[in-house]
matplotlib code that plots the C-alpha trace (Angstrom):
import matplotlib.pyplot as plt

x = [-0.2, 3.0, 4.3, 1.0, 0.6, 4.2, 4.0, 0.7, 2.1, 5.1, 4.7, 8.1, 9.6, 11.9, 14.9, 13.9, 11.8, 14.6, 17.1, 15.2, 14.7, 18.3, 20.0, 17.1, 18.0, 21.3, 21.2, 20.1, 19.9, 22.2, 24.9, 24.1, 23.5, 26.8, 25.6, 22.4, 21.7, 20.5, 17.7, 14.9, 13.0, 13.6, 14.8, 13.9, 15.6, 18.9, 19.4, 16.3, 17.7, 20.8, 18.9, 16.9, 19.6, 21.1, 17.8, 17.9, 21.1, 19.9, 16.8, 18.8, 16.2, 16.2, 15.3, 12.1, 11.7, 12.8, 10.7, 7.9, 8.8, 8.9, 5.4, 3.5, 5.8, 4.9, 8.1, 10.1, 8.0, 8.5, 12.3, 12.2, 9.9, 7.5, 3.4, 1.3, -0.2, 3.4, 3.5, 7.5, 9.3, 10.1, 12.6, 15.0, 15.4, 17.8, 19.8, 20.3, 21.6, 23.7, 25.5, 25.5, 27.7, 30.0, 30.4, 32.4, 35.4, 34.9, 31.5, 30.9, 33.5, 31.5, 28.6, 29.9, 32.3, 29.3, 27.5, 30.5, 30.3, 27.0, 27.7, 30.4, 28.2, 25.5, 28.7, 28.7, 32.2, 35.5, 39.0, 42.0, 41.4, 41.6, 40.5, 40.8, 41.1, 40.4, 39.4, 37.3, 36.7, 33.8, 32.7, 32.4, 28.6, 30.0, 30.3, 33.9, 35.2, 37.8, 39.7, 37.8, 34.8, 36.4, 36.9, 33.9, 31.6, 33.7, 33.7, 29.8, 29.6, 30.7, 28.5, 25.6, 27.1, 27.1, 23.7, 22.2, 24.7, 25.4, 23.1, 23.4, 27.6, 27.0, 24.6, 27.5, 30.5, 29.2, 30.0, 27.1, 29.0, 28.8, 25.4, 25.8, 28.9, 27.8, 24.0, 24.0, 26.2, 29.2, 28.8, 31.7, 29.6, 29.0, 32.7, 34.6, 36.2, 39.7, 42.3, 42.9, 39.3, 39.3, 42.4, 41.3, 37.8, 40.1, 42.4, 39.1, 37.9, 41.0, 40.8, 36.9, 38.2, 40.7, 38.2, 36.2, 39.0, 40.0, 36.8, 36.2, 39.2, 39.4, 39.0, 35.8, 33.8, 32.5, 35.4, 32.8, 32.8, 36.4, 35.5, 32.7, 33.5, 32.6, 35.3, 37.8, 37.5, 37.8, 40.9, 42.6, 41.4, 42.8, 46.3, 46.3, 44.8, 46.5, 49.9, 49.5, 52.7, 53.4, 52.3, 49.5, 48.1, 48.0, 46.6, 48.6, 50.3, 49.7, 53.4, 52.7, 49.6, 49.6, 49.8, 46.6, 46.5, 46.2, 44.3, 40.8, 38.4, 35.1, 34.0, 31.0, 33.6, 36.7, 38.1, 37.5, 40.7, 41.2, 43.1, 43.9, 43.6, 44.6, 43.6, 40.7, 40.3, 37.6, 37.3, 36.2, 37.7, 38.3, 36.7, 38.7, 36.5, 38.3, 35.9, 36.0, 36.8, 36.5, 34.6, 32.8, 31.7, 29.4, 31.7, 31.0, 32.9, 34.7, 36.8, 36.0, 38.0, 37.5, 40.7, 41.4, 41.3, 45.2, 46.3, 48.0, 46.6, 49.8, 49.3, 46.2, 47.7, 49.4, 46.2, 43.8, 46.0, 46.0, 41.9, 41.6, 43.7, 41.8, 38.7, 40.3, 39.5, 42.9, 43.3, 46.0, 46.3, 45.1, 44.9, 45.6, 46.5, 49.7, 48.6, 48.8, 51.9, 55.4, 58.5, 58.4, 54.3, 54.8, 57.7, 56.2, 52.7, 54.3, 56.2, 54.0, 50.3, 51.4, 49.2, 50.8, 50.2, 49.7, 49.7, 52.1, 55.3, 55.8, 58.8, 61.6, 61.4, 64.5, 64.3, 66.6, 63.3, 61.3, 64.0, 64.5, 67.6, 68.7, 70.5, 68.6, 69.8, 68.5, 71.4, 74.0, 75.0, 74.9, 77.1, 76.0, 79.0, 81.6, 79.8, 80.2, 78.1, 79.5, 78.3, 77.5, 80.8, 82.6, 83.9, 83.0, 81.8, 84.3, 81.7, 78.8, 76.9, 73.9, 71.5, 67.8, 65.5, 63.0, 60.4, 62.7, 63.4, 67.0, 68.6, 72.2, 74.2, 76.8, 78.7, 81.3, 84.5, 84.5, 87.6, 85.7, 82.6, 83.8, 85.2, 82.4, 81.2, 78.0, 77.7, 74.4, 72.9, 73.8, 73.4, 72.4, 74.8, 78.0, 80.5, 79.4, 79.8, 76.6, 75.2, 72.9, 70.4, 68.6, 67.1, 68.8, 69.4, 66.2, 64.1, 66.5, 66.0, 62.3, 61.9, 63.6, 62.0, 58.3, 59.1, 60.2, 57.2, 54.6, 56.1, 54.8, 51.2, 51.1, 50.8, 48.4, 46.1, 46.1, 46.1, 43.0, 40.6, 41.3, 39.3, 35.9, 36.4, 35.6, 32.0, 31.7, 32.2, 30.2, 26.9, 28.1, 27.6, 24.4, 22.7, 24.2, 25.7, 29.0, 30.5, 28.5, 28.9, 25.5, 26.7, 29.4, 33.0, 35.6, 33.2, 29.8, 31.1, 33.0, 29.3, 28.0, 30.4, 30.0, 26.1, 26.9, 29.6, 26.7, 23.9, 25.8, 26.6, 23.0, 21.9, 24.8, 24.1, 20.4, 21.8, 23.7, 21.4, 19.1, 21.4, 21.2, 24.9, 27.1, 26.4, 29.1, 30.7, 29.3, 29.8, 29.0, 26.1, 29.2, 31.4, 28.4, 27.9, 31.4, 31.6, 28.7, 30.2, 33.2, 31.8, 30.9]
y = [-0.2, 2.6, 1.7, 2.5, 5.1, 6.9, 5.6, 7.5, 10.8, 11.4, 9.9, 11.2, 9.9, 11.9, 11.0, 8.8, 6.7, 6.4, 5.4, 3.0, 1.5, 1.5, 0.5, -1.3, -1.7, 0.3, -0.6, -3.4, -3.5, -6.7, -3.8, -1.8, -4.2, -3.5, -0.4, -1.3, -3.4, -6.7, -6.6, -3.9, -2.3, -2.8, 0.7, 2.4, 0.8, 2.5, 1.5, 3.9, 6.4, 6.8, 6.6, 9.2, 11.5, 11.1, 12.5, 15.5, 16.4, 15.8, 18.3, 20.7, 19.5, 19.9, 17.1, 18.1, 18.7, 15.2, 13.5, 15.2, 13.7, 10.7, 10.8, 12.8, 12.2, 9.2, 8.9, 8.8, 6.0, 3.8, 4.3, 3.4, 0.5, 2.0, 1.1, 4.2, 4.5, 4.2, 7.2, 7.4, 8.5, 11.6, 14.1, 13.2, 10.0, 11.4, 13.4, 10.1, 8.2, 10.5, 10.6, 6.8, 6.9, 9.3, 7.8, 4.9, 5.1, 4.2, 4.4, 7.7, 6.7, 3.0, 4.7, 6.1, 2.7, 0.9, 2.9, 2.8, -1.4, -0.6, 1.0, -1.3, -3.8, -1.7, -1.0, 2.5, 2.6, 1.2, 1.0, 3.2, 6.1, 9.4, 11.3, 14.7, 16.3, 20.1, 21.4, 24.0, 26.3, 25.1, 27.5, 26.1, 26.4, 29.2, 32.7, 34.5, 35.8, 38.0, 36.9, 38.6, 37.0, 34.0, 33.7, 35.1, 32.6, 30.0, 30.5, 31.3, 27.7, 26.1, 27.3, 26.8, 23.5, 23.0, 25.0, 21.5, 18.7, 20.1, 22.9, 22.4, 22.4, 25.6, 27.2, 26.5, 27.9, 30.6, 34.4, 36.7, 38.9, 36.0, 35.8, 39.7, 38.7, 35.4, 35.7, 36.9, 36.1, 38.1, 40.8, 43.1, 46.0, 45.6, 45.2, 48.3, 50.0, 51.2, 49.2, 49.0, 48.4, 45.2, 44.0, 44.6, 42.8, 40.3, 39.6, 39.5, 36.8, 34.8, 34.8, 33.5, 30.7, 29.7, 29.9, 27.5, 25.0, 24.9, 24.2, 21.6, 19.8, 20.1, 16.5, 17.4, 18.1, 15.1, 13.3, 13.4, 17.4, 17.9, 15.5, 17.2, 18.5, 22.2, 22.0, 20.6, 23.1, 25.8, 24.5, 24.5, 27.7, 29.0, 27.5, 29.1, 32.6, 33.0, 32.6, 31.2, 31.1, 31.7, 35.4, 34.9, 35.4, 37.5, 38.2, 36.8, 39.4, 38.8, 37.1, 34.5, 32.8, 29.2, 29.1, 28.7, 24.9, 24.4, 27.7, 27.2, 29.7, 29.1, 27.2, 25.3, 23.8, 23.2, 21.4, 24.7, 26.2, 29.2, 29.3, 31.7, 30.5, 33.0, 36.3, 35.2, 33.5, 31.8, 29.6, 26.3, 22.7, 22.1, 19.2, 17.7, 15.9, 13.1, 12.3, 10.1, 12.4, 10.1, 10.8, 7.9, 7.2, 9.0, 11.6, 9.7, 11.1, 8.3, 10.0, 12.8, 13.8, 16.8, 18.4, 21.5, 24.5, 24.8, 21.5, 22.2, 20.1, 18.1, 16.5, 14.7, 13.2, 10.0, 9.0, 9.3, 7.2, 4.6, 5.0, 4.4, 1.6, -0.2, 0.5, -1.1, 2.5, 3.6, 5.9, 5.6, 9.3, 12.1, 15.7, 18.5, 21.5, 23.1, 22.6, 19.1, 18.7, 18.0, 16.3, 13.7, 13.0, 12.2, 10.2, 8.4, 7.9, 6.4, 4.0, 2.8, 3.1, 3.3, 6.7, 9.9, 12.7, 15.3, 18.6, 22.0, 21.5, 24.6, 26.9, 27.7, 30.7, 32.4, 36.0, 34.6, 32.2, 35.4, 37.6, 36.0, 37.7, 36.0, 32.8, 30.3, 26.7, 25.6, 27.7, 25.1, 22.0, 19.5, 17.0, 14.2, 11.6, 14.2, 15.9, 19.4, 22.0, 24.5, 27.7, 29.3, 30.7, 27.4, 28.0, 25.1, 25.4, 24.4, 22.4, 20.0, 19.5, 17.4, 18.9, 18.9, 21.8, 23.2, 21.0, 17.9, 17.1, 16.4, 19.2, 19.8, 22.8, 24.2, 27.3, 29.0, 30.3, 34.1, 34.8, 33.4, 35.1, 38.8, 39.5, 37.7, 40.0, 38.2, 38.5, 40.9, 38.4, 35.7, 37.3, 40.2, 40.1, 42.8, 40.7, 36.9, 34.4, 32.3, 29.6, 26.9, 24.9, 21.7, 18.3, 15.0, 13.0, 11.6, 14.6, 17.0, 15.1, 14.3, 18.0, 19.1, 17.0, 18.0, 21.7, 21.4, 19.2, 21.6, 24.7, 22.5, 23.0, 19.2, 19.4, 22.0, 20.0, 17.2, 19.4, 21.3, 18.4, 19.5, 22.7, 20.6, 20.0, 23.3, 22.8, 19.8, 22.7, 24.6, 21.9, 20.9, 24.5, 25.3, 21.9, 21.0, 24.2, 22.4, 25.8, 26.0, 23.3, 22.3, 20.7, 21.1, 19.2, 17.1, 13.9, 15.0, 17.4, 14.9, 13.0, 16.3, 15.7, 12.1, 12.4, 15.3, 13.6, 10.1, 13.0, 14.5, 10.8, 9.9, 13.0, 12.3, 8.5, 9.7, 12.5, 9.9, 6.8, 9.5, 11.1, 14.9, 16.4, 18.1, 21.9, 24.1, 26.9, 30.1, 33.0, 36.2, 38.3, 40.5, 38.0, 36.2, 39.7, 39.8, 36.7, 37.2, 40.6, 38.9, 35.9, 36.3]
z = [-0.1, 0.7, -2.7, -4.5, -2.9, -3.2, -6.9, -7.3, -5.5, -7.3, -10.6, -12.0, -8.2, -6.0, -4.5, -1.6, -4.2, -6.7, -4.2, -3.1, -6.4, -7.3, -4.0, -2.3, 1.5, 2.3, 5.7, 8.0, 11.9, 12.6, 11.3, 14.4, 17.1, 19.3, 19.8, 21.4, 24.9, 24.2, 27.2, 27.6, 25.1, 21.6, 20.3, 17.3, 14.0, 13.5, 10.1, 9.6, 11.8, 9.5, 6.4, 8.1, 9.1, 5.5, 3.7, 6.4, 5.6, 1.6, 2.3, 4.7, 7.4, 11.6, 13.4, 14.0, 10.5, 9.6, 12.5, 11.0, 7.4, 8.2, 10.0, 7.0, 3.7, 1.9, -0.1, 3.0, 4.5, 1.3, 1.2, 5.2, 4.2, 6.7, 6.8, 5.6, 9.7, 11.0, 13.7, 13.4, 16.2, 18.8, 17.2, 20.4, 19.1, 16.4, 18.8, 21.0, 18.2, 17.4, 20.5, 20.6, 17.3, 18.3, 22.0, 20.0, 18.2, 14.5, 14.2, 12.2, 9.7, 9.3, 8.4, 4.9, 4.7, 4.8, 2.0, 0.0, 0.6, -0.8, -3.9, -5.0, -4.8, -7.5, -9.7, -9.0, -6.9, -8.3, -6.9, -8.5, -11.1, -10.0, -6.6, -5.7, -2.1, -0.8, 2.8, 3.8, 6.9, 9.4, 11.9, 15.5, 17.3, 19.5, 18.8, 19.0, 22.9, 23.8, 26.5, 29.3, 27.9, 27.7, 31.3, 32.8, 30.3, 31.4, 35.1, 34.4, 32.7, 35.4, 38.2, 35.8, 35.7, 39.4, 39.6, 38.3, 39.9, 42.9, 44.0, 47.9, 48.0, 45.3, 48.1, 50.5, 48.6, 46.5, 47.6, 47.0, 44.7, 42.1, 41.5, 40.0, 38.5, 36.6, 36.3, 32.8, 30.0, 29.6, 26.3, 25.5, 25.0, 29.3, 30.4, 31.1, 28.5, 30.2, 29.6, 33.5, 34.3, 32.1, 33.9, 37.6, 36.5, 34.7, 38.4, 40.1, 38.2, 38.0, 42.1, 41.9, 39.4, 41.2, 44.7, 43.4, 41.9, 45.3, 46.3, 44.4, 45.1, 48.5, 50.3, 51.6, 48.7, 46.9, 44.4, 41.1, 41.0, 39.9, 37.0, 35.3, 31.9, 32.5, 35.8, 33.9, 31.2, 33.4, 35.1, 31.5, 30.5, 34.1, 33.3, 29.9, 30.8, 34.1, 36.4, 39.9, 42.5, 46.3, 45.3, 44.1, 40.8, 37.6, 34.1, 31.4, 28.9, 25.4, 24.8, 27.5, 26.0, 24.5, 20.8, 18.8, 18.2, 21.8, 23.3, 24.4, 22.7, 24.2, 27.3, 25.5, 22.7, 23.9, 20.6, 18.4, 17.3, 16.0, 12.6, 9.6, 5.8, 3.1, 5.3, 6.9, 10.4, 12.1, 15.3, 14.6, 12.7, 9.3, 7.0, 3.9, 1.4, -0.9, -4.4, -7.3, -10.4, -13.3, -16.5, -16.9, -12.7, -10.5, -8.2, -4.9, -1.9, -0.6, 2.1, 5.1, 7.6, 10.3, 11.7, 14.3, 12.2, 13.2, 11.7, 8.0, 5.6, 4.4, 7.7, 6.8, 3.9, 5.8, 7.4, 4.8, 2.6, 5.5, 5.7, 1.6, 2.0, 4.5, 2.4, -0.7, -2.2, -3.2, -6.5, -8.6, -8.6, -6.0, -7.2, -4.6, -3.9, -2.8, 0.5, 0.4, -1.1, 0.3, -1.3, 1.5, 1.3, -2.8, -2.1, 0.6, -1.1, -4.3, -2.1, 0.5, -1.3, -5.1, -4.9, -7.2, -4.9, -7.9, -7.2, -7.4, -5.2, -3.7, -4.8, -2.1, 0.0, -0.9, -2.4, -5.3, -6.5, -7.1, -9.0, -12.6, -12.7, -9.8, -9.2, -7.1, -6.4, -9.9, -11.1, -8.9, -9.5, -6.9, -7.1, -4.1, -5.1, -4.4, -1.6, -3.1, -5.1, -7.9, -8.5, -12.0, -12.3, -11.2, -7.8, -5.4, -2.0, 0.7, 3.1, 3.4, 6.5, 7.5, 9.4, 11.0, 9.8, 12.1, 11.0, 11.7, 8.0, 7.0, 5.2, 3.7, 4.0, 1.8, 1.9, -0.8, 0.2, 1.1, -1.5, -4.7, -3.5, -2.3, -5.9, -8.1, -10.6, -10.5, -6.6, -6.6, -8.5, -6.0, -2.8, -1.2, 2.1, 1.7, 4.3, 4.2, 1.2, -0.3, 1.4, 0.3, 2.0, 0.5, 0.6, 0.5, -2.8, -3.2, -2.1, -4.2, -7.3, -7.1, -6.2, -9.2, -11.2, -10.2, -10.4, -14.0, -15.1, -13.5, -15.7, -19.0, -20.2, -20.0, -16.5, -16.2, -18.1, -16.1, -13.0, -14.6, -13.1, -9.3, -9.8, -9.8, -6.0, -5.2, -7.0, -4.3, -1.4, -2.9, -2.9, 0.3, 1.6, -0.2, 0.2, 3.7, 5.4, 6.0, 6.7, 10.0, 13.0, 13.9, 16.9, 19.6, 19.9, 16.5, 17.2, 16.7, 13.5, 12.0, 12.0, 10.7, 7.8, 6.9, 7.1, 4.4, 2.2, 2.5, 1.8, -1.4, -2.9, -2.8, -4.8, -7.0, -7.4, -8.4, -10.8, -12.3, -12.7, -14.2, -16.7, -15.2, -16.5, -14.2, -13.5, -15.3, -13.7, -13.2, -15.4, -14.5, -16.8, -17.7, -19.1, -20.7, -22.4, -23.4, -24.9, -26.8, -28.1, -29.1, -31.1, -34.9]

ax = plt.figure().add_subplot(projection="3d")
ax.plot(x, y, z, "-o")
ax.set_aspect("equal")
plt.show()
């Protein structure tokens, strides 16, 4: 009856109906049995909850709207295998199910793995070929706070938690001043404007925090109080923002603050970090998406990673290839931008997994590489066998020293002789120093030769033509933003934000499979009206 009504109501079909026809039952309850107890009242079908969550992201719905769609939309009932009279479930079940998934490591990624396995069984996904990867910024579900707001909000969050968890204990230990100081949210426009008054308030807030921490860690306090997450965050924030010794405590100066990679910026999401990329700063995370980009296959997203905003893109390469190898979905070539590329990762990807990590190798940072008339490293002849370097004028280096860079990478440093460099007529093209001889730093032989070869290749038209395929990942980011609002975290914490990204990838995969099977062409590049007018005028 559900099928007959669904096909009558949607004679041209819908996403849910076409996915049921094409893929059948994607998930089964037995795949999630380990998440639930074996005794007690039966839970709502986890396989259906996964599909509801995916459809929820495909259509950009809230939990309440998704629960109402299960009750009222016949095409959803058809996909989920429900009777017409099925009443559905309460919206809170979706939140509880997400919490259950994120409590166990690996369960979030397993959702995408199960979907990809199902697509392979239906011939819609294959190993090998080409894939492309890119990252996008993700704003955490918290507001930006300055340092004083952070201290006051952290203290307020701890008191709010204690007011529920231990109200009697809090009444005994909270002084009267706390009720007025932390009753409302800390907003910058309510805080003192002068620097001296702000410092005085920060010092008072610091004293309040230390008093609370001393009280919860006192032997007479219940042992579980200090284990509350809000109290743990309070302790960490106070370590980062204040300094305490036998003389008292003080508000840390700007030069004494922790790096962004460890600094907590909000008590409501301790995982969110402040990152900057291409001049844009945000507090939150990065979402990394990898998709198939072969023209004869649907562009399925095969890997998702969620990292701190401060983690560099290149540090995700090794883990991504290990995950793809475990799922037997390694590509022959992975197209990435310069942020994912280092010569070491290119060599490791080829040696360990047989993957061609294809992207522009960054140029050197020396001024000589930016001046076409200067002598950069490519003008020197490096003899690894004889352990010396010959300059463009024929001078030979005087030493060869193996070292370690600030990034922990092996390097080689050479220096030329001062009597050769001082009278050299080409000195201005070689060094800007007026007293020192030219020195060079480069990588060991395997990395050096690969670096020179790759830099030469990427200046050719053939390389640019192959690399042009990477630009399509920008369309994926646009689709994920428009359909699933990937740039804003729905939930707090890395675990649930990663679940959001996995569900986003699964939703886009269903949309793309539907478009592939129905013959819908891929969208072209956006062209402004001015460009359209200019092209029309230029055409004969």
